[in-house]
C-alpha positions, 0 to 999 in steps of 0.5 A: 379164128375163135379163141376156143379153136386156138386153145384146142390147137395149142395142145397139138403144137411143139413147145416153141410154137405153143408158147409163141401162140400164147404170146400172140393170144395175150400180147398181140397189141404189144407185138404189133407196136400199138400198145406199150405193155401187156401181162400174161400168166406163165410158168417159170419154164415158159418165162425162159422160153419167152425170153428166148423168143423175144431176143432181137425185139425191143420188147422188155419183160419182167416177172412181177410176182411168182407163186409156186411155178406161176407168175405174172409176166409183164412185157413192155416197150420201154420208150413208149411206156416211159412216155406214157408214165411221165405225163403229169396227170399219170405221175400225180396219180401214181404218187398217190400209190407211193411211186415217187421215182421217175425212173422206170426200174424204180416204178416197176420195182414198186409195182412188183413189191405191191403185187408180192404184198398182195400175193402174200395176203398183206395188201389189196390188189394194186389196181394201179397196174392198169396204168402200167398197162396203158389203160386210160387214167379215167378208166383206172380211176373209175374202176377204183372209185366204183370197186370194179362195178358200174362200168359202161362197157367191158373188154380188155378192161372195164370202161368208165369213160369215152366208150366209143374210142375205147371200143375202136381200140378193142377192135384194133387189139382183136384184129392184131390178135387175129393177125398174130395168131394166124402168123404163128399158126402159119409158121412165122417166128415171134421176132419176125411178126414183132414190129 
């Protein structure tokens, strides 16, 4: 189902189904268990509804920033995220940006603070967020080194390295989004489609 059709459809749905559809569109890879984390922009009201929808799953969530009534909602599977963040090369990279603690809560607090500084105009955007979204380190580094330019391919993120396996991953994410959207449209609940 093309995204344009989905967006038209969501205006005709009840609030719970509409928010479930937003989760399916933006976060299907984490719902299906093939990705450790996703982000999406939500209102305060949507934040509380999403918390309700995620009850009974192993997906945690946190606001990384708020501005007005909008915020960045960070959804993550703690065990998988910690495993990714604790690899030596990831830890070394994050230390360059002031992430000195190995504790996930401390790391997410640091990321949240850096996003707040950006939102207030006090700092540049913390592009290391790509690491917290489980983007490949080489692509995050490539993005930073090239100021977001000179990428080889663009999809869920800008790709600077290992294009073929990343394209396969993007296709898998698209397939999961299609499955999740169709499940929500057919009446299934988020907790029932979350692995």
